[in-house]
KOLFI-508774 format. One record per residue (C-alpha): residue number from 1; y, x, z; residue in three letters. Coordinates in steps of 0.2 Angstrom, whole numbers. Last residue first. Example, Ala and Ser with C-alpha at 12.3 -4.5 7.8 and 13.67 -1.06 7.14 Angstrom:
BEGIN
n/yy/xx/zz/res
2/-5/68/36/ser
1/-22/62/39/ala
***
This chain:
BEGIN
n/yy/xx/zz/res
258/-74/96/-64/leu
257/-63/111/-66/gly
256/-49/100/-60/thr
255/-35/105/-72/val
254/-46/110/-87/lys
253/-58/94/-85/his
252/-43/83/-83/ile
251/-35/90/-99/leu
250/-51/89/-109/ala
249/-53/71/-104/phe
248/-35/67/-109/tyr
247/-35/76/-126/val
246/-50/67/-132/arg
245/-44/51/-124/tyr
244/-28/51/-133/pro
243/-13/54/-121/leu
242/-3/39/-114/leu
241/-12/41/-97/arg
240/-6/59/-96/ala
239/12/54/-95/leu
238/9/43/-80/arg
237/0/58/-72/leu
236/14/70/-76/trp
235/26/57/-68/asn
234/16/56/-52/thr
233/17/75/-49/phe
232/36/79/-50/arg
231/38/61/-45/lys
230/32/63/-28/pro
229/30/48/-27/phe
228/28/31/-35/his
227/38/15/-32/leu
226/36/2/-46/his
225/46/-13/-43/phe
224/62/-5/-37/glu
223/74/-15/-27/gly
222/84/0/-21/arg
221/81/-3/-3/glu
220/62/-5/-7/leu
219/63/12/-16/gly
218/72/20/-1/arg
217/58/13/11/ile
216/44/21/0/leu
215/53/38/0/thr
214/55/38/19/ala
213/37/33/21/ala
212/31/47/9/ala
211/42/59/19/asp
210/35/54/35/ala
209/17/55/28/ala
208/20/73/23/pro
207/18/76/5/met
206/5/86/-5/leu
205/13/91/-22/ala
204/-4/96/-29/pro
203/-20/92/-19/met
202/-32/107/-20/glu
201/-50/102/-17/phe
200/-61/99/-2/asp
199/-53/82/3/asn
198/-57/77/21/gly
197/-39/76/27/ala
196/-35/64/12/thr
195/-38/47/21/leu
194/-32/54/38/pro
193/-15/57/30/thr
192/-6/71/21/asp
191/0/62/6/val
190/-7/65/-12/phe
189/1/54/-25/gly
188/8/37/-19/pro
187/8/22/-30/asn
186/18/7/-22/val
185/19/-9/-32/leu
184/33/-20/-25/tyr
183/34/-39/-27/val
182/50/-50/-23/gly
181/50/-69/-21/ile
180/64/-79/-29/gly
179/52/-91/-38/arg
178/55/-82/-55/pro
177/49/-66/-46/arg
176/33/-74/-40/leu
175/22/-76/-56/asp
174/27/-61/-66/leu
173/28/-50/-51/phe
172/11/-56/-45/leu
171/3/-52/-61/cys
170/10/-34/-61/glu
169/4/-32/-43/ala
168/-13/-37/-48/leu
167/-14/-25/-62/asn
166/-9/-11/-50/ile
165/-21/-17/-37/leu
164/-36/-17/-50/ala
163/-32/1/-54/ala
162/-33/4/-35/lys
161/-51/-2/-34/ser
160/-55/7/-50/pro
159/-50/23/-43/gly
158/-58/22/-26/tyr
157/-75/17/-34/val
156/-78/32/-46/met
155/-64/43/-38/ala
154/-73/60/-38/lys
153/-67/64/-55/pro
152/-52/54/-62/leu
151/-51/39/-73/gly
150/-33/33/-76/ser
149/-18/25/-67/tyr
148/-27/19/-52/gly
147/-29/37/-44/ala
146/-10/36/-44/val
145/-13/24/-29/ser
144/-11/6/-23/ala
143/0/1/-9/val
142/5/-18/-11/ile
141/22/-24/-6/gly
140/25/-43/-4/ile
139/42/-51/-3/ala
138/52/-65/5/gly
137/60/-81/-2/ala
136/56/-98/-7/gly
135/51/-101/10/gln
134/36/-113/5/ala
133/31/-100/-8/leu
132/32/-86/5/leu
131/21/-96/17/leu
130/8/-101/4/pro
129/7/-83/-3/leu
128/5/-75/14/ile
127/-13/-79/21/ala
126/-22/-80/4/asp
125/-13/-64/-1/leu
124/-19/-55/14/cys
123/-37/-60/10/asn
122/-34/-54/-8/phe
121/-29/-37/-2/val
120/-45/-36/8/gly
119/-55/-40/-7/arg
118/-47/-25/-16/leu
117/-46/-10/-5/asn
116/-56/-15/10/thr
115/-71/-25/2/asp
114/-71/-14/-13/ile
113/-73/1/-2/leu
112/-87/-7/8/gln
111/-95/-12/-9/asn
110/-95/5/-15/ala
109/-102/12/1/ile
108/-117/0/0/arg
107/-119/4/-19/leu
106/-120/22/-17/asp
105/-117/33/-32/phe
104/-121/51/-29/asn
103/-124/57/-47/asp
102/-111/46/-54/ala
101/-97/53/-43/arg
100/-90/47/-26/met
99/-78/53/-13/glu
98/-75/39/-1/asn
97/-58/32/2/tyr
96/-52/17/12/ala
95/-36/6/12/gly
94/-23/-3/22/ala
93/-5/-2/16/val
92/-2/-20/13/ile
91/17/-22/16/leu
90/22/-40/20/met
89/41/-43/19/leu
88/52/-57/25/asp
87/41/-67/36/ile
86/45/-83/45/gly
85/47/-92/62/gln
84/49/-76/72/trp
83/37/-78/87/arg
82/27/-93/82/gln
81/26/-87/64/leu
80/21/-70/69/ile
79/7/-77/80/ile
78/1/-88/65/asp
77/0/-73/54/arg
76/-11/-64/66/ala
75/-23/-78/67/ala
74/-23/-80/48/phe
73/-27/-61/46/ile
72/-41/-62/59/ser
71/-49/-77/50/asp
70/-49/-67/34/pro
69/-60/-53/41/ala
68/-60/-39/28/thr
67/-42/-34/33/ile
66/-48/-32/51/asp
65/-35/-37/64/leu
64/-25/-30/78/ala
63/-8/-38/80/leu
62/5/-27/89/glu
61/23/-34/88/leu
60/38/-22/88/ala
59/56/-27/91/lys
58/57/-23/109/ala
57/50/-5/106/his
56/39/-1/121/asp
55/27/10/111/gly
54/24/3/94/ala
53/15/18/87/ile
52/5/21/103/arg
51/0/3/104/his
50/-5/2/86/leu
49/-16/17/89/ala
48/-25/8/103/asp
47/-27/-8/93/ala
46/-37/1/79/asn
45/-41/-12/67/arg
44/-24/-13/59/ala
43/-8/-23/61/ser
42/10/-19/66/leu
41/23/-33/66/ala
40/40/-25/63/val
39/57/-32/68/arg
38/69/-22/58/ala
37/82/-11/67/gly
36/82/5/56/lys
35/72/14/70/his
34/59/0/69/leu
33/59/3/50/leu
32/56/21/52/gln
31/42/19/65/arg
30/33/6/54/ala
29/34/16/38/thr
28/27/31/48/glu
27/12/21/53/ala
26/9/13/36/gly
25/10/30/27/ile
24/-3/38/38/gly
23/-10/30/54/ser
22/-11/13/63/ser
21/0/3/52/ala
20/-13/-3/39/gly
19/-5/-21/37/ile
18/13/-20/39/ile
17/22/-36/43/trp
16/41/-35/41/val
15/54/-48/48/arg
14/71/-42/45/leu
13/81/-41/61/asn
12/92/-26/55/arg
11/85/-20/39/trp
10/102/-20/29/asp
9/105/-17/11/thr
8/88/-22/4/ile
7/90/-23/-15/pro
6/84/-39/-24/ser
5/69/-34/-35/asn
4/68/-29/-54/leu
3/84/-18/-52/pro
2/99/-21/-63/lys
1/102/-7/-75/met
***
């Protein structure tokens, strides 16, 4: 069956911009793509972390920015264009997580999560969409989460913000693929990153960040639209979302004890 996106057969000198490259999946993806010969622009708020990851690699470009500050995204984009005259792939990996349930709802924290996880992605799109449309080529990858498939305990704000990204990626694919622009939706399960380090519950099928990045890259190479991993965990969640609510709610209560 023909893939939904064009396969990537050679990373050498491809111009990749990773936003959220200071740790976790973003950092490991940057490392592995540099090893494959891509030109990689690494962006995040933590400039020191970006420098440690980029090292002295000749094809790495360090561009600190804040995903919630549109001007910083546009400034970074303009530097990339000055250096490379175009962008082949933007991967939006940046995200934030705070555990939250109805009995400890905090609007301030909720707005911070929404600013990073959702509005931040729209800020990136504002900077990249005109460029890709003018090029008539390139691609966007958005990292959401399996928490966006269906409602889960402790994910009262995180889950809805990621559900919105799933819907957004689907909309983008319908609009952009006919224009020659690829769109990738990435839904990781539990990955061993600073984002999950504070979880006080068992995380099924927890993946090392390096393995998650390698799986992500293989999905990009195959031209998949929906990249989700590890499948032995994510496929169960995809199946669960099809169950009647009475069954789904009972199953989640039983599995999580919440």
